[in-house]
C-alpha positions in Angstrom: 14.2 355.0 -63.3 13.0 354.0 -59.9 11.5 350.8 -61.4 14.8 350.1 -63.1 16.8 350.6 -59.9 14.3 348.5 -57.9 14.5 345.8 -60.6 18.3 345.9 -60.5 18.3 345.6 -56.7 15.9 342.7 -56.7 17.8 340.9 -59.5 21.1 341.6 -57.7 19.8 340.3 -54.3 18.4 337.2 -56.0 21.7 336.4 -57.7 23.6 336.9 -54.5 21.2 334.6 -52.6 21.6 332.0 -55.4 25.4 332.2 -55.1 25.2 331.9 -51.3 23.0 328.8 -51.6 25.4 327.3 -54.2 28.3 327.9 -51.8 26.5 326.3 -49.0 25.6 323.3 -51.2 29.2 323.0 -52.3 30.3 323.1 -48.6 27.7 320.5 -47.6 28.7 318.3 -50.5 32.3 318.5 -49.5 31.4 317.7 -45.9 29.4 314.7 -47.1 32.4 313.4 -49.1 34.7 313.9 -46.2 32.4 312.0 -43.9 31.9 309.2 -46.4 35.6 308.8 -46.6 35.9 308.6 -42.8 33.1 306.1 -42.6 34.8 303.9 -45.2 38.1 304.1 -43.3 36.3 303.2 -40.1 34.6 300.3 -41.8 38.0 299.0 -43.1 39.4 299.3 -39.6 36.5 297.4 -38.1 37.0 294.6 -40.7 40.7 294.4 -40.0 40.0 294.2 -36.2 37.4 291.4 -36.8 40.1 289.2 -38.4 42.6 290.1 -35.6 40.0 289.2 -32.9 39.2 285.9 -34.6 42.9 285.1 -34.8 43.2 285.9 -31.1 40.2 283.7 -30.3 41.8 280.9 -32.3 45.1 281.3 -30.5 43.3 281.3 -27.1 41.4 278.2 -28.0 44.6 276.3 -29.0 46.3 277.4 -25.8 43.4 276.3 -23.7 43.4 272.9 -25.5 47.1 272.5 -24.8 46.5 273.3 -21.1 43.6 270.9 -20.9 45.8 268.2 -22.5 48.6 268.8 -20.0 46.3 268.9 -17.0 44.6 265.6 -18.1 48.1 264.0 -18.5 49.1 265.2 -15.0 45.9 264.0 -13.3 46.2 260.5 -14.8 
């Protein structure tokens, strides 16, 4: 009977440890999915900002060209 009880205790603790590990793995998997979604959103935000920055650069270049044209007309 002592062996049976000892076997049951060992088996029970092994099963509990396995469940604990599975819960941790599930939590880590969930955390990874959350972080992956956040990284994807940040990547999308960066790509959107790139096009906004390029549009601002283009606008600034056109404005500078207009100013250069006006200054060259005034100086002539």
